[in-house]
N, C-alpha and C positions, 0 to 999 in steps of 0.2 A: 504496499500498499505505500510505504514510505518513497519509494522510487518511482511508483506511476504518478505523485504526484510534484514530486520532483520534477520529474519528466516534463509536465506538463508547465511547471512552471520555466523550466528553461526553456521549453518550445514558444511559449508566450513572450518570454523576454527575447528571443533571435526577431522575433515576428516584429515587437515593436522594432527592432532597433532596423529590421528593412524598411518599414513603413517612415523609420524616420530618414533613413538614407533617400530611398525616394523622393520625400519632402525637400531636403537640406539639397541636396546633389542635384536634382533635376527639374523638379515640377517650380520649386518656389521662385529660382532666379528666371524661371522662363514665362511666369506668371500663367502657367497652366494650374490648376484644381484640382486637388484628391475629392473625393465622393465623403458625403455625409459629414461629420462634426470636424473632421481633418480639414476638407475643404471650406468650412463656414470658418473657422478658425484663421484658415489663410488669407480670406477672402476680408474680414474684421482686420486682421494685421496691415494687410494695402491699404483701407480706407484710414486707419489711424496714421499711418507712415505717409500715406499720399496726399490726403485732404486736410489731415489735424495737426500733422507735423509729429505726432509720439510715435517713439518705436516701442511696440511691445512685439514680443515673440509671438509666432504661431505655436508653440509647446505650451506657453503660457495660457493661453486665450484657449486652448483645449483642454487644460486641465480645468479651468475654471468653467466653461463650457458643461461639461461631466458630472461637476459636482452635485446640482440638482440631480441628475440622471442617477447616479447612484444611489442619492438616498431615495428613488423613487425604486429603483432597483431591488434595493436592500429589502424593502419590506414586501414588493409586489412579486417579486420574480423569484427572489430564493441568495440566499446569502453565499453560497460555493459561488453560481453563476458572477454574481456583481465581485466578489475580491477577487477572481481572476480577471475580470474586468478592471477594475481597479489597478490592479498590477500592471496590464497591459496599457493603460493610459500615461500611468506615471513615470513607468520605463520610457515611452513616447517620448516624453515630455523632457526627462532627464539626458535623451539620446538627442533632442532637438534643440538641447541647449549647449550640449557639449560638442557636437557634429558642427564644423564651418558650412556656412551657406558658399556655395562655390556652384560654379559649370562645369560638367564635365563635358557638355557637349556646346557649342552653339547652334546647333541645327533643332529647332523646335519641335518638331515631330519626332526626332528621335526623344528627346527630353521626354517626349508625352509618352512614346510608345514605353520606352523602359521605365519610367515613372511608374508608370500604370503597372505595368506589370512585374515589379520590385514591389509595390503597394500591395498588388492581388495576392504575390506570396506569404507575406505577413500578414494579412489577412484571411486569407485561407488557412493556413496552417494553423493559428487558433481556431479559429472555428473549430476545427478537425478535430481540436480536443475539449473541447465543450468551452470554449473560452469566447471572449470578443473584446472588439477594440473600443467599446463602449460607446454611448450616444445614438444613432438611429437603431442598433441593433439592440440594445435596453429597452428602448422604448416600442421597437415591436415587437421583443417578448412580451411586455405587458399587451400590449392592447391585443398580441395573439391568446392571451392568457384570457384575458378579461371578456373581451366583446369580439374576437375572432373575425376583426377587420381586415380588409386587403391591405396589406402591411407594405405592398409595392407602391401604392399611390403615395403614401407618406417619402417613401425612399425616392421616388420620382420627382416628385413637388419640390424638396429641399434640393435634389441636386438639378431640377431645371432651375431654380431660384440660382443657384452657383454657377449656371452655366450662362445666364442671362447679365448678372451681372458684371462677370468676366468679360462679356463684349464690351458692356457698357466703360468700366473701370481702363481697360486697355483697347488692343484691336480688335474690331468685329472679327477678325480669327481666333483669335485666343479662345472665343468662346467654341469654336470648332476644335480645338486642337482639346479642349478642356473634355468636350464628347468625345474626341478618341482617347485620352488617358482612360476617363470613367467607363468607357465600352472593353477596353484592353484589363482593364481591372477587375469589371464583372465576368470576361469570360476564364480569366486564370483562378479566380474565386470557383467557379463554376468548377474548373477543371479539377481543383484541389477538394472542394467540399459541393457544395450548391448551395446559389441564391433562392432557391425555389422557397417558397413560402411553407409547402407541406408536401412532404413525399408519405410513400404508401409502401409499409414493409410486409413482405409476407415473410413469414419464420417457418418451415419444416421440421418440428423436432420431436422426440421420444418425451418430452418432459413440456408437454402443453399446461399441464395445470400448476408448476413452478414457476414457469415462465408467465404465465399470467397474473399469478399474484406478486412476483417479481415485481414486474412492469406496473402493474396496480400499486405497489408503495410507493416508487417513484414519479409516476404522471398519472396525469387524471384523464386516461383514454379509453374510449369503447374499443373493446376487441370483438373480433369473429374467428371462430374455431369452428375449422371444417375439418370431416376425415381426408387422410392423405395414405396413399399407401406406395411405397418405392418399387419402382416398375420392372428395379433388377433384382433388388434381395427381395421382395414380397412381402417386408416390415410394413404392420399397421403404424402409422404416425398422425400427425395431427400438424394444423398449419394453422398457423396463427395471421390473421390478417386485420393493420391495422393502419390508420392514419394519424401523422405525426409533424409536428413543425420541425423546422431544421435545426433549431436550434437545442431539438429533445434528441437528435440522432446520436449524439456521443453517447449519452445515459444509458440509451437503448441498446446500442452496440456492446457497452460494458457488461451490460445484465444480462445479455446472450452469452458472453465469453464467458462469466463467472457461471451462469444456471448449465448452459449446455453447449460446450465450444463446438459438438459436432454437427449443431443445426446448422441446416442451411437457408441462408438469406438473402432476400433479393430487395433492393430498395431501389424505386423507380419515382420517376418525377410525378406529380398530381398535379394536372391543370387546374382542376376545380373539384369543389366537394360540394353536394346538395344534399338535403335531408340535414340530420341530427349530426355534429361532430360535437363531441363532447368539450368542453372548458371549464377552467377552475371554477368552482361556486356553483355546477350543476350538482344537482341532488341523483345520484345514482340509486334507480329503481328496481 
């Protein structure tokens, strides 16, 4: 258990370093903006520097933006998830303060692409181990657990504001380069983890009851259990069918590995859910 948690912290810190490298080495000097709260912090820093003559670093603003979100996450999401997110944001802030702001390339397209790739890797590996980079991820988690809102709308809205303001504050082309960086980041995160709001898990196992109990102890989700039979082994098994949010994927993988490491699991993208999708606060009947 200790080594697992140590691994998560090391990966989260490494992901924070990559995000800071993306910002300080590629995006900031090119006036290309990252997604989510990191991009909002960049944008606010640019406004302070260019219009008010006040130099406020992106790292400090990112930390300040996340403080109320951490408080929300602590009470509404869970202490474990929020603690790792706090660790991530704190180390991003530290690395942003320690690393110099330089231009690795004068080509804005290269900056947008490589900045987007490195940021995507940093965010993706953190999400893969059940952590986040704070900001919109925690807000999305809260909304998903409480009201099952279309989270993608909020990401799109915030990033849309960042893209538009990038064009107003700089050259119009900067908005297009910001769109390119955001697209690349999303593609990389998709490859490493998933940006989809919900995924469907199909678990073929001989320990259906134990898995069902363990999953329900960790998350509030409905599960359908279907009879299954191995075509080669002819053994009788069961398939657990459930829809979860992307933030619960790490917890589900951990439960399966602990209860039945021999289970066959297929995770697929879920485009939409119609009917009853259990949320926190729903009564179990």
